[in-house]
Steps between C-alpha positions, in 0.01 A plus 500: 500500500679809377213746484493746788187683608527719807202731501444782749268284710766231540767756585266650762464154658877487544510855635234409759701193602809720528306736727383208711859379542616846603215508751610162637855625549359801686291267717813299582695816582214606726507151657139422419368162605582185303139431400463839331830463314414149380153616390657773288766266362225259398311780327817604316566145386141476376535825306823379338344161416209678330740719303687190382176337388389813314833535321517133399137481388511827304813401316378146439172623358677738261751233392222250430312755290812586301590135447146413394521772235825341376367144526753406770418249778483666844535195726869569573420854614218375719734250663760773554236729656388224736864436597548871573195501726610183680852634545365822651334310787 
């Protein structure tokens, strides 16, 4: 999968995750309780996981459309996309 689609919405997801991580560091510096820090870390991980899924699915969809127009089989790209998602977990 060579195609790269990073729209504004996807970039904003990453910016929000970045803000969450900065907030977590501040919580740690302020010695907030463990439960609160872990809750925020979990939310950050979820946001990053969603961004990964959006990026992979958007690019896969576009690659499949382009390959269909060229008459090229897309099964290899689908397998690669699945591997990317599995690897990200």
